N, C-alpha and C positions, 0 to 999 in steps of 0.2 A: 919293130918299134912303133908301127902305125895302128898297133891294137891298144883300145883302153884297157885298164886293168880290170881284169875279171876274177873275182876271188875264188870261183869254181876251178880255175885253170892253174894248176901247180905241175911244175915238170916233173916232179917225183911221183905224181899220180898218173902220169900218162899223158899229160897235156899236149906234149910236142907231138906224140903220134895223133892225138885228135886233130890238131890244127893242121898237121901235114896231110893226113889223110883226107880231111875235108877240103883242103886246098886242091889235092889232086882230083878228088870227084868233081868239085865245082868246075875245075878247069876245062875238064872234057867239053863242057857245054859253051865255052868262051871263044872257041875258034883258035886258029892257028895264031901264034905269036901273040897271044893276048894274056895279060897279067893283071894282078891287082895293082901293082906299082911299077913304074917306069921312071927311071933315074930320079928315084925319091919323090914322085908325084903320083898321086892316086889317078889311075888311068880311068875309073868308071866308078862313081859313087854308088850307083845302083847294085853294081856287081859286089862292091865292098859290103853293102848292106846284106845282101843275100848270104854272102859268106859268113858275116857275124851272126845272123839269123840261124843259120845251119849249126853253128857251134853253139848258140845259145840254147837250142833245143836239147842238148845234152845236159845242160845245167842242173836241172832238177835231180836227175838220175846222179849226176857227180857228187852234189851235195848230200843226197840221201845215203851215198855209199859211204862218203866221208864221216857222216855222222854215226853210221852203223859201225864202221871202223874204230871211230873213237871209242864207242860204247865197249866194243869188244875188248880193246886195249886197256880201258879203265878197270874192266873186270879182272883181266890178268894182272894188273898193277895191284889191285887190292889183294888178289891171291899171293902175289910175291912178297907185298909187305907183310901180309900175315904170317908167311912162311919165314921170312927173314927177321920178323919182329923186331 
């Protein structure tokens, strides 16, 4: 709930895995019992910024894949429409 809206992140497209795996990777460097949020409060704004930046590095690749997938689906759809007339 503490993340801003990110159009590239869709649960159906694997966003949860990206968020969770990035969190696990980032957390290794935070130290014992260190988190992004504790009792509803952001523990360290710099830590949060680094986490969001790490996620953002994937945004272009995600959007390009979505565009490619959409184009492939549109081609299939046209083919189906021609077939089904």
